[in-house]
C-alpha positions, 0 to 999 in steps of 0.5 A, spaced: 413 430 625 417 435 621 421 437 627 423 429 628 425 428 621 429 435 621 433 432 628 434 425 625 437 429 619 442 433 623 444 427 626 445 423 620 449 429 617 454 429 623 456 422 621 462 422 616 459 416 612 453 420 610 451 426 606 445 431 607 442 428 601 443 421 603 440 422 609 434 426 606 433 420 601 433 415 607 427 419 611 423 420 604 424 427 604 423 431 597 428 435 593 425 442 596 426 439 603 433 437 601 434 444 598 432 448 604 436 444 609 442 445 605 441 452 605 440 452 612 447 449 613 450 454 608 452 448 603 449 452 597 444 458 596 437 458 598 432 456 593 428 463 593 435 467 593 435 466 586 440 471 582 437 475 576 438 471 569 443 474 565 442 477 559 445 475 552 451 479 550 450 483 545 457 484 543 460 482 537 463 475 537 470 473 537 475 473 531 479 467 529 484 465 535 480 468 541 481 475 540 474 479 542 471 483 537 468 489 542 467 496 541 464 501 546 463 508 546 467 513 551 465 520 553 470 525 554 469 532 557 475 537 557 474 543 561 479 549 559 481 555 563 475 559 562 471 553 564 468 552 558 467 544 557 468 540 551 465 534 549 468 529 545 465 521 543 470 516 542 470 509 539 474 504 543 475 497 540 478 491 542 483 488 537 486 482 541 491 480 546 498 482 546 504 477 547 503 477 555 495 476 554 494 483 555 488 486 552 489 491 546 485 497 545 484 502 539 481 509 540 478 512 534 475 519 535 473 524 537 466 525 534 462 531 536 456 527 537 454 520 540 451 518 533 457 520 529 461 515 534 456 510 533 456 510 526 463 509 526 463 504 531 458 500 526 463 501 521 469 499 525 466 492 528 464 490 521 471 491 518 474 487 524 469 481 522 471 482 515 478 483 516 479 490 513 480 493 519 486 498 520 489 501 526 490 508 527 496 510 525 499 517 525 504 516 519 504 521 514 504 521 506 512 524 506 514 519 511 511 513 507 514 515 501 521 517 503 522 511 508 518 505 505 515 506 498 521 509 494 526 504 497 521 499 495 520 501 488 527 502 487 528 494 487 522 493 483 522 498 477 527 501 472 532 506 474 529 511 469 522 510 472 524 510 479 527 517 478 521 519 475 517 517 481 522 520 486 522 527 482 515 528 481 513 526 488 519 531 491 517 536 486 509 536 486 506 532 491 510 532 498 511 539 498 503 540 499 501 533 502 507 530 505 505 533 512 498 530 512 497 523 515 496 518 510 490 515 514 487 523 513 488 523 506 481 525 502 480 525 494 478 532 495 485 534 497 488 530 491 483 534 486 485 541 489 492 539 488 491 537 481 487 543 480 493 547 483 498 544 478 494 545 472 493 553 474 500 554 477 504 548 476 511 549 479 517 553 477 517 552 470 509 554 470 503 550 469 503 543 468 500 539 462 494 535 463 497 529 461 503 530 466 498 532 472 495 525 470 501 521 470 502 524 477 496 522 479 498 515 477 504 515 481 500 517 487 495 512 486 501 507 486 503 509 492 497 509 496 495 502 493 502 499 496 500 503 503 493 499 502 497 492 501 501 494 507 495 494 511 497 502 513 490 504 510 484 501 509 482 504 502 485 508 496 482 515 496 486 516 489 481 511 486 475 517 488 480 522 485 478 526 479 485 527 475 484 531 468 483 528 462 488 530 456 484 534 451 484 532 444 486 539 442 492 539 446 495 533 443 501 535 439 502 533 431 508 529 430 513 532 426 518 528 422 522 529 416 520 528 409 524 523 405 528 528 401 530 531 408 532 525 411 537 523 405 540 530 405 541 529 413 545 522 412 549 525 406 551 531 411 554 525 416 557 521 411 564 519 413 563 522 420 564 517 426 557 516 428 555 515 421 553 508 422 549 510 428 545 515 425 543 511 419 541 505 423 537 509 427 534 512 421 533 505 417 530 501 423 526 506 428 530 504 434 530 509 440 536 513 442 538 509 448 537 502 444 542 505 439 547 507 444 546 500 448 547 495 441 553 490 442 557 487 437 554 480 440 547 482 438 549 484 431 549 478 425 552 481 419 551 475 415 544 475 416 543 482 416 539 483 423 540 486 429 537 484 436 535 489 441 536 487 448 540 493 451 539 500 452 544 506 455 540 511 459 541 517 463 538 518 470 539 524 474 546 525 470 548 518 471 549 514 465 546 507 466 545 500 462 538 498 462 533 494 458 529 496 453 523 500 454 518 494 452 522 490 457 523 485 451 528 483 446 526 484 439 529 482 432 530 487 426 532 486 419 537 491 416 537 493 409 544 491 405 546 498 405 546 499 412 549 492 413 555 494 409 556 500 413 556 497 419 561 492 417 566 497 415 564 501 422 566 494 425 573 493 421 575 501 423 574 499 430 578 493 429 584 497 426 583 502 431 584 497 437 590 493 434 593 500 433 592 502 440 593 495 443 586 495 447 581 490 449 576 487 445 571 493 443 564 491 446 559 497 443 558 498 436 559 505 437 
């Protein structure tokens, strides 16, 4: 009976208007018979030739945009001229695809043991998921500071602050750590630098704890900006231990007694800078603010001045800048200082008329 049905099935299958499954349905054959016959004809695999069930992929999921978050351990064996083998373990992670659709991989290592590589792999894959992954980069601290950080800071801080950043980096930090890879910096390296500055310092001898702490502030700022730029994953300066200024090192502020100040003002009476000296003594404004005071900021009728400008010396160059607090402030004047400024202004006007020069801007 089975042989007869199979011959009929072959006959139906040769017709273009009926398929094997349709012929089996006409003859009342079950699903198993259809599968056997289709396998015999080569239309699909034999039901008994089952493939092994694929195990679920244990690799990480994909990042936004479809880039695979994968990582594996690669063993690399090197043999030197003496025949000695050296084994290193590397972490290889997929970080997405380039513009041509080619998979991008990053290598991390090498580690002495597979366990160390596995620990690093777990950390890297976790950072990939959280968005904190930073690709390996050989950029050194010196290259980052000179080529990127200082040019950026030049447009963001005052000229005097920028010069301080530049000189301290060039004098105390970069000669020691400038050749270090930015991603290889550690907190102990910074602590060693701070200790050396405290004990030896530079050409002028050991530095004060307050100065070393200020240098730490500059380094911290440079590394923080490197984190924001995606070059390093963490700021190691946050774990460094800069020195704390001792209370015993604090210098006592020395100032003149009233009698001493009166004697000084008496000695400069009638000189060209008499108004500047008295203004500094009676208002407490800074030296640069006295030099930067303009007549448009002086209200002699109201007996007050507005401090909005300053003249500073940066790297042997005289520059115009804003006050240290970055904010203007108004200061009242005593009658004698107001009268002295009025006489100073009248003298300037007479000198201008005598020399036929342009209007004087600065009060000094």
